[in-house]
N, C-alpha and C positions, 0 to 999 in steps of 0.2 A: 600925835607924837611920832616923829620919825624913828625907825628902828635904829638901835645902837649898831654902829659898824663893826663887822668882824675884825678881831685883832689877833695878832700872834701871841699865843699864851705860853709857849714853852719852846726851849731849844734843848731837845734830848740828845745826849752824846753817847757814843759807843766806841770802845777800843776793840776793833775786830782784826784778828790775825789768822793767817792761813799757814800751815807748816810746809811751805814750798821748799825749804832748804833740804828737806829729807830726800828729795829726788833731784836736787841741784837745779830745779827750774828757776830761771832768772839769774843764774850765776854768771859773773863777769870778772874782769881783772881786778876791779876795785871792791866788788861786793860778792865774795865767794859763797856766801851762805845766807841769802835773803829769805826771810819769812814775809811774803807779801802781805801788807796790812792796809787797813783803812781807818783813819780817824773820821768817824761817820756821825752825821747829825740828822735830826728830823725836826722840822719846823711844824708845830702844831697850832691850830687856831680854835677859836670858840664858835665858829660858824659852820656852814655846810661845805666850806672849801676843802679841797684835797690837801694832803700834807706836802711840804716841800722837803726834798731829800738832797743832801750834798755830802761831800767827803773830800779828803785829801789823802794822798798815797804816801806810805812809808814802807820800810822793809824790815819792821820788827821792833827791836829795842828802841825806845823813844817814842813809840806810837802814843803812849800814855801822856807824854809831854805835849804832843800835838793835840790830843783830845782836850787837855787842860787849857791850851791856848784858845781853842774854839769856845770852851765854856766861859772864858774870860770876856768874850764878846756879847754875852747874853743881854747885858743891860742896854746895849744899842738896839736890840732886836725885839725883845719881849715888850708887848704893849703897842707896837706899831700897827696902824690900821692896814689890813690886808690890801684893800683897794689902792691905797696910796703907795705902798712899797712895790706892788706889782705894776702899777702904772709908771713908776720911775725907780727901777732898781739902782740907778746911778746915785740917787740921793743917799741910800744906805751905804753904797760903796764909798762915797766921799766922806761920810761920817766915820766909817770904820778906818779908812786910811788916814783920816785927820785927827783921830783921838790923840790928844797932845801928850798923854802919858804912855800909852801903848806904843805910839810912834817911836819913842826913844829906843825901843827894842829892835827896830829895823834900821832906818825907816824903809818901809816897803821892800822888805826882804826877809827871808828866813821863816822861822816857825810861825810868827805872828802874821806874816803876809799870806802864808799858805792857809792859815786859819780863816783869814778874811776871805780868801778865794772859796773855801768850802761853804761859808755862810752865804756869800753872794751867789754862788752856783745853786744853792738850795732855794734862794728867792727866785731865780730864773726858772728853776724846775716848777715851782709853785705857779709862777706867772704863765708859763706855757700850758700847764694843766688847766688853769682857769680859762685860757683862751681856746682850749680844745685842739692845740696844735703841737706837733713835735717842735723842739726848740729851733732846729735849723729853719723850719718854715716860718715860725714866728719872727725870727730875725730877717729872713729873706723878704718877707712881705711887710716889714715895718717901714714907716715913713723915714726916708734918709735923714731928714732934719732931726727927728727924734733919736735916731741912732747916734748922730753926732753929739747930741746932748748927753748920751750915756758915757762919753769918753772924758777922761781927765787928761787934758792937753798940757798940763804943767810939765816943764822940762823937755818937751819934745817939739815945740813949735818952730825950732830951728831946722827941723826935718819934715814936719807935717803940721800944717795949720788947720783949723776947723774948716775954712773955706776949701782947702784942697781935699780934705776928707769928704766933704759934702759933694764935691765934684766927682770924686771916685765912686761914691755910692750911687749918685744919680746916673752916672754912666753905666755902672754895674747892673742897674735895673733893666736896661735895654735888653730885650730878648730873654728875660728871666723866666717867663712862662714856658718857653720851649725847653730851656735847660731843666726846669723842674720836671717836665714830662720825661726827658731823657734820663734824669737821675732816678726817677721812680722806676723806669724800665730797666736800666742797666746797672745802677749803683755807682759807687765811687771806688776807684782803684786802690788796692791795698798791697802791702808787702809783708812778709812774715819773718819774724825772728825766732820762730819756734824750733828751727833746726840748729840754731847757732850758739846756744848757751855754752859757756866755756867749760863747764864740768861734764859735758857729754862726750862719750867716746866716739871713735870713728864709725863704728857700726851704727850707732844711733844717729849721728850726723848724716851718714849716707842715706839711711832709711827715711829720715824726715825731710831731707833736701829733695829727694826723689818724689816724696809725697806732695811737697809744696808745688812742684812743677805740675804734677798730675792734677792738683786742685786749682790750677789756673793762675797761680802767682807768677809774675814776670820779674820779681825781685825778691831776693832773700838777704838776710843780714847775719854776719858772724861776729861774735865777740872776739877781740884780740887784745894783746898787750901784756900778757903774763910771761910768755917765753917766745922769742922770735922763731926759733926752729920749729916749735910746736905750731905756731901760727902759719908758717910756710906750708907745713904738712897739711894742716886742716884746710887751708885755702886751696891747695892742690886737690885734695879729696873732693871738696865742694865743687870746684870748677869742672872736674872730670864727671861728676854726677849730673850737673845741670846743663853743661854744654855752654857754648859761646854766646847764645842768644838771650840768656838770663842774666840780669844785673845782680852782682854781688856787692853789697855794701859791707863795710867793716866798721866796728865800733870799739874804741879804746877806753871809753868811760873815764876820761880825764887822767889817764895813766902817766902821760909823758911830759917831760920838759920840751921846749921848742926844738932843740937840735935832735933829741931822741925821736920826736914825732916825725920829723922830716926823714931821718935815716930809716926808721921802721916802715913808714909808708912807702918809701922808694923800694925797700926790700920786698914789699908785697905787690909792687906794680906789675910784675909779670902775669899776675892773675886778673888783671884788669878790674880792680875795685872801682865801683862807681863813685862812692864817697868814703872818706874817713870821718867818722863821727866822734865828737868830743875828744879831739887829740890831746888837749891840755886843759888847764884850769878854765872853767866856764867864765871866770871873771876877767881873764886876760885877753882883752880885745886885740892888742898889738901882736901878741904871740899868734893868735889865730890868723891875723893878716899876713904875718911872715910865713907861717906854715902854708897857707893857701897859695902864696906866690911860688913857694919852693916845690910843692908837690903836684902842681897842675900838670896834666889835665885831670888828675884825681880831684874830685870836688871836696870841699870842707863843709860839713854839716854840724850844726850845734843848736842848742836851745833848751833842752829839757831841764837843765839846771840854771838857766839864766834867770836872774832874780826878778826882773821887771822890764817895763817898756823902755826905760832909760838906757839900760845896757843893750837891749836889742837895737835901739836907735844908733848907739855908738858902733855896734857891729856893722850895721848897714852903711853908716857914714864912712867907716874905715875900710870898706871892702873886705871884711874879715870872714865872710861866709858866702857859700854858693847856695846852700839849702838852709832855710830857717825852720827850726823844729819847735813849734809851740807845744806847750803842755797844758792841759785843761785844769790842772790842780796845783801847779807850781806858783803861778803869779796870782794876782788878785781877782781871779774869776773871769766871767764872761766879759765884763766891762773892759778890763785891761787887755784881754785877748783880742777884743775888737780893735783897740789901738794898735796892737802888734800886727794884726792882719792888714790893717790899712797902711802901716809903715812898710811892710813887705810889698804890698801892691804898688805903693809910690815908687819904690826902688826896683821893681820888676824882679824880685827874688821869689822863687817858688817856696811854698810852705808844705813841708812833709812832717806832720805831727808825730811826736813821741806818744806811744800808747803802751799796750801791755799792762803790767801792773794789775791792780785790782780796780776794775771799772774804768780805766782810762780810755780803752777802746770805745766803751759805751758813750763816754762824754765827748771825746774830741771829734768823733765822726760828725757831730752836729756843726761844729765850727768850720770844718773843711767843706761841708755841703753848703753852708751859707756862703762861704768864700766863692765856691763855684757858681752858685745860682745867682748871687746878687752883688758880687764884688769883682773878682777877676774874670769870671766867665770861662775858665779853662781848667782842665785837669792835666794838661801837658806837663810832664816831668813832676807830677804831684802824686804822692801816694801816702796812705795812712798806714802806720805800723800796725801789725796784728800779731797777737800771741794767743794761742788756742787753749788757755786755761782760765778757770775761775768765772767764766761767763754764766755758768748755770746757777750762780748765786744771785742773779739779777732778774727782776720781773720782766724787763724788756731787753734781753741780751742782744748783742750784735748778731747779725746773720750774714755769713759770707757765702757768696755764690760766684763761682768761676773767678776767684781772686778779687772780687769786688765786695765792698760793704753795701748791703741792701739798705736803702734809705728808710729810717724809722718812720712809722706812721702813727704810733701811739703818742698821745699828748705828753709833754714833759721833756726832761733832759736825760731820760733813760738811766737815772741815778738810783732808783729805788732797789734796795736789796730785799731778798726774800726774808720774811720774818723768821723762818726756821733756820736760815743761815746765820742771822744775827744771834739767835738764841744759842746755836751750836758753837760759833767761833768767837764770841765775845771773850776777851781775855781779862782775868784768868778764870772767871767763873762759869763760862759757857760749857755746855755738856762735853764738847770735845776736849777742851783744855783741862777741865776738872778730872775727867777720866785719865787723861794723859799724865797729869800730876800724880794722881793716885797710883798709876802704874809705875812711875819712877820711884815712888816712896814705898813700894812693896818690900817687906823684909827679905823675901827670897831673891829679889832682884839685887839687893845689896850683897847678899851672900854669894850670888853668882859672880858679881863684880869682884868681890874679894878673892874668889877662887881663881878667876882669870888673872888677877894681879899676882897671886902666888905662883 
């Protein structure tokens, strides 16, 4: 009698939140007080296989809604044979995005699509662990025809056909071994946003910008968009610190209408910004195209809030961006990001991923490294965003050396959080949040607050 195949037995979910708002880490013009959070899941099996870990990123309130959306997908996952789902993650991806009732909540956008991405990424984490490879290497060494089979080409064949994707992937494999060796030796270039949060004062901006240059970064990013005079001052401070040879990108986080975006970007042009990021609504393709035409040579970058491959396709077709910013947890996971990377390669647009957040650096490095090794073959004008907090909560955290991401070597998608971090920061019952709530409810605290009010 043949042994019963191992199956996925559970999808455990966790609402994990970190109190980053208390130091204004992550603050920008649209999100002044984020508590960086992860709607986190663990795929468990009944065999000897490792667990699969995945998550999507939020900034606090509503993380419970995202967790509930992941939980709603359990019936598609529990009971699946591990061998089958790891051999073809695309089959699960297609089932998830094709659920006729859940699809009504999107389709392919918003909370449900992000939940799909978290589940799909957990499957890829499991598949890479079983293969004994980091995800970037699993993708880079995969058969191009198999990779094409992982992609949903619906709605994008007017821009990219399966045959064109196969050609790009086969061409990208040429010289891949040499690029793998260079990647392992040198790493992948990054840039840092750690100095540029909007809530930081000038002293902190100055200190962190200088540290970024000393750490080997050749690009930093500043948040802008709340007050023009304040932005001019902060850009002047940053440029004086880093000098003319370091790129400064600026990020408005969707703050402006079209005319305001053009006016504001031109007002900052004297500081030679490399790109203006998310100048307006991420859904407005035509506005991005108009802004791009008006503010050149400043580049337009966007993508961290773009819903899916279809909107990215339109952005590329309309000439609406100079820099495409994928996000590992915004769209439907690895499968959809493969489509987006191929679209960018077809149109010759560099990809500079959005990262930071909780674990986004850990995830997206794999996608950029695959792109370099086995698709575009270049890192020219390509950098991965880096933010220097919350990495210590992961079992395989990113390692930065001389402004470069060191290539991961541990099997998987680098998605697994430390058990002690899950226990401490699960909301609201984790040890940190339970103690925090108890502190807020102390009678003497209320007496102190009444005294201050009086």
